[in-house]
N, C-alpha and C positions, 0 to 999 in steps of 0.2 A: 426337346427334351425340357421344362420350364427348370432354372438352374438353383430355385428356392425349395422348392416344391421334390424333386427327381422324377416328380409328373411327365411321359408327354402330356400331350395337349389333347389328342384323342379323351388321355385318361380324366384329365382333366372336363374333359366336353359329355363325359359316360357317367360321374360325380354329378356336376349339378341338372344334368337328367336322371336320376334316381334324385337327384331332393326333392324338383317339382316334381316325380311323379305320384308322392308322398303330398302333394301337400292336395286338401278338402275343402269341397263347399261353399270352407264358413274361414277360406284362405291360410287358415294353421296348416298343421303339418302330423302325420302320423304316422306309425312306426312299419307299419306295413299298406297296399296301399285299399284293406281290405278294414280297416281298423277304423271307426275313428281319432281324430285328432289328441293332441295328448298336449298340455303345457311344455312338456320335458323337452317331447320331441319337434314342438318349433324356436322352442330354445338351438336346440342344435344346427338345426336345417339358418334359421335364421345366423346363426353365428360361424357357416360352415359356409355360405351365400358369400354373408359380411365379408370373412377372409380372403376366397376369391376373387368378391369385386375388387378389393384393397388391391390386392396385387392384377389383375389385368382394369382396367378401368373401362375405357373402350366399349368391354364386352354390355358394361350399365344392366345389370346382374337383376340390382334392388327396381330398375325399374319397371320388372316385374313381382318388386311387390303387391298385393292391396290394402296397402294404411290401411283404407278406415277399417276392413275389413278384421284388422290384425287386431288392430285398436278395441273392436267389439268384442272381438273373441279376449283381449287381454280386463275386460269390465266388463262380462258377461260372470267375470272369474269373484267377481267385491262382494255377495253375499255370502261367498266361506273364503274368503279368506282365514278371517281367525282358528279355522278348522285346519290352512293346508301346512302341511307338516313346508320349517323355515326357508326349505331347494328348491320349490312350488316358488315360493313369494317370490325369493330370489328371481326364480326363472320369471314371471313374471314384472316387476322394478325393470330387469334387461330386455327384453323382450320391448318392451316401451323403447328404452334408452337404443337399442338395434333400428327398430324404425323411427325412428324420429328425434332422437341424436341429444340435444341439453334440451330441447322445443318440447320434451314429450313428458305431459300430464300424470299418469300415475305415481299413484306414489304409495309405500306402505311407514307408519310411521310406526309399527310395532309396541303400539301400546296398550294389547289387548296381553302384554306378554310380561310373568312377572317376575319383579328385578330381584339380583341376582343371586342368579339359581348357577348348574353349573352347564357348562358348554361344553361339545369337543369344538376341531377347532375348527371345523369343519364348520358348520352352522354360528363360531362368534364371523368366524367371515363373514358369511350372506348377514348377520344384521351390523358388524363392521357399513355397510354395505346401503342397506335401507336405514339403517338410523342411527348415526353417530349416538343419542343423548339414552338412547338405552342402551346402546349396544357398553357402552360406558364401567352399566349398573352392571353386567355378568363378568363371572370368570371362566376363566379357564384349571385344566393345572399345567403343572409343567413336562416337557418332554420328552419323554425315555425313550430312547431308540430301540431298547431292550421288551417296548411292546406296546408297539404300532407298527405304521403301514409307511408306506410311502406316498400314500394322501392324503395320510393326516401329517405328514414332514410337509406337500406340499403345500398347507392349508395353515400350514404353523406360521414358514416360513408368508406367506399373501397378508399373516396379521403381523407377525413382529417387526420387528423396526433395526433389532441387530444379527440381519443378518451377515453382517463383517466379524464377530466378533470370535472367540476359537470352538465355537461350538462350529461355525461354517464350515472348514476340514472334520471332523470328529462325522460331523453329519456328511459331508459333498462322498468322506470314504465310505456313510455305507450306503449311499443310495449308488456306486457304483457299485458296491456286490448287486445290487438288485440282479444287475447285471447276466441275464442267460447266455448259454453256450449257446445257442439258437437268434441270440443277435437284441433279444426280449425283454424284457425287465416284466420281476415278481412284485406280488404286494411286499415281500422286508423275502433279505436274501434267501434262497436255494426253493425258493417258489417260483412255478411254472407263468410259464410268460402269458400275458394280454395287450392288446389295445391301446389301454385304461391304464395300464401300469406303470404304460410305455409314456404318458405322455406325460403323471404325474412325476417320475422321476425322474423325466427332463427338463419338466418343466424345473423344476425345484432345482437341481442340477445347474440350472441357468441362473437360476435366484443365484444361489450362495457361489456365481463365480465361477462354477468345475462341467469341463467335460465331459460326459458319458469310455471307456478305459475304450471303447471298440467302437466310435460312431455307423461310420461305413457298416460293421456287422449292423445296431439298429434299425440305420432308415433300409437294410437288406429287408429283416424280418416285417418292420410296416406297410412294403412295399410287396410284401405277401399278403402279404391281411383286403389286399384286391380282390375283388369278387366281378365275374362275371354282368350284374350286375349292374357294376360301374363304382357300389360302395366297399364299403370297411370290414369285417367279421373284427369279433375280437379278437377272434387265432386264424389260423393260416385255415383253410377248410367250412370255417364256419359261416353262418349263416350274415350276408349284412345286414346296417343298424345304425341308423343315422347318427345317434349315438354312440358308437363303436367309428365310424366314417368324423366327427368332429374330432373324437383324443386322436384320430389315423392323423388331418391333417393337421393341430394344433402340435403334433409332439416330429412333425416335416419339418412342420415353419423355428422348433428348437433347431433342428439340428441342421438351419442355414447353415449357422457360422465355420463345423466346424467338420 
């Protein structure tokens, strides 16, 4: 069993097979083998493979990635970039960084965006990664734990330089209350557990140097979302997807030191 992820070697191999089974002829990845590739699924697939590649460098996972095809896939979206959501625009940028590192040539200056607007924390984070100059012209509302989700809290913390203020204790306690009896996390306290909310909550807890109240139960919930296909589902008994699998791997990495 891998001491970091809690996954046996056979499950690591099944996860790798699950990811590559969704690779299409254009080098990108799809939600299922019968569907066309998408930007989001390609981002999730490459993120999973990159994390496994870092954990197991001897397996040379990224040697199976056709970088030229991925680059062509990215640039094929150039003509429609301005019509895409910020999330997808960020994914295109992140994909280029995943396959080319600091030598990535793909850029998105976001100079088409109207300055001075109000963004949610997720888009505020994406914009900060794409164009710091444009990012400075936008605003976000103050965080209110009575009117947000763990996803909002996670992106707030990524955007905030004030992670060590008194608010960290309040945020940490609120996130801990998002954990349910099944070990998973809901999008705010008292809601149903899903794998993505485990990821957002555990990631946010790590950003404020807090731990979940029940780390072993959290790990058990995540591992219970494994499927026979090798990937992970949003919740136990559901179908596996690349997005859910990406959240699962990242959640397990968040638990490696607790």
